[in-house]
C-alpha positions in Angstrom: 17.3 -24.6 -54.7 19.3 -25.4 -57.8 20.8 -21.9 -57.9 21.8 -22.1 -54.2 23.3 -25.6 -54.6 25.3 -24.5 -57.7 26.6 -21.4 -55.9 27.5 -23.4 -52.9 29.2 -26.0 -55.0 31.2 -23.4 -56.9 32.5 -21.8 -53.8 33.3 -25.0 -51.9 34.8 -27.3 -54.5 38.2 -26.9 -56.2 37.7 -24.7 -59.2 39.3 -21.6 -60.7 37.7 -19.3 -58.2 38.7 -21.3 -55.1 42.1 -22.5 -56.4 43.6 -19.3 -58.0 43.9 -17.2 -54.8 46.3 -19.9 -53.5 48.7 -19.8 -56.5 52.1 -18.1 -56.0 53.2 -17.5 -59.5 56.5 -15.8 -58.6 57.5 -18.7 -56.4 56.0 -21.3 -58.8 54.0 -22.9 -56.0 50.6 -22.9 -54.3 49.3 -23.3 -50.8 46.9 -25.9 -49.6 43.9 -23.7 -49.3 44.0 -22.3 -45.7 46.6 -24.8 -44.4 50.0 -23.3 -43.4 53.2 -25.2 -44.4 54.0 -26.1 -40.8 50.5 -27.6 -40.3 50.6 -29.8 -43.4 51.9 -33.0 -41.8 49.0 -33.0 -39.3 46.2 -31.4 -41.1 46.4 -32.8 -44.5 46.1 -36.3 -43.3 43.1 -35.2 -41.1 41.4 -33.4 -44.0 42.0 -36.4 -46.4 40.5 -38.8 -44.0 37.6 -36.5 -43.2 36.8 -35.8 -46.9 37.0 -39.5 -47.8 34.8 -40.5 -44.9 32.2 -37.8 -45.8 32.0 -39.0 -49.3 31.7 -42.6 -48.2 28.8 -41.6 -46.1 27.2 -39.9 -49.0 27.5 -43.1 -51.0 26.1 -45.1 -48.2 23.0 -42.9 -48.2 22.4 -44.2 -51.7 21.1 -47.4 -50.1 18.3 -45.4 -48.5 17.6 -43.1 -51.4 17.5 -45.9 -54.0 16.3 -48.9 -52.0 15.0 -50.7 -55.1 18.6 -50.9 -56.5 19.6 -54.5 -57.3 21.6 -56.5 -59.8 25.2 -57.0 -60.6 26.2 -53.4 -61.0 24.6 -52.5 -57.5 26.4 -55.5 -55.9 29.7 -54.4 -57.5 29.2 -50.8 -56.3 28.5 -52.0 -52.7 31.6 -54.3 -52.7 33.8 -51.5 -54.0 32.3 -49.0 -51.5 33.0 -51.5 -48.7 36.6 -52.0 -49.9 37.1 -48.2 -49.8 35.7 -48.1 -46.3 38.1 -50.8 -45.2 41.1 -49.0 -46.8 40.1 -45.8 -45.2 39.9 -47.5 -41.8 43.4 -49.0 -42.3 44.8 -45.7 -43.4 43.2 -44.0 -40.3 44.6 -46.7 -38.0 48.1 -46.2 -39.5 47.8 -42.5 -38.6 47.1 -43.1 -34.9 43.5 -43.8 -35.4 42.5 -40.4 -34.2 40.5 -39.1 -37.2 37.5 -41.5 -37.6 
């Protein structure tokens, strides 16, 4: 399982193997993975909101995985997670509210 997870993580997260094919050294630029320039205004916002929401859900699952968590650090974590969720909702609403 660990080998499969590590391989999946290596191929799906930004790293030298996933980033380098998108570099254009002669032009001194890079592309946003598989997003064409004309799609950037629409898709980048969509992708950003989706990625942030997915990671917030992962952090929310921590409440079920570690139900015994308590104390000041856990309370602070939950407040900050709530703040991020509210910021993400406001950002989504400012972008037509169509992504969440």
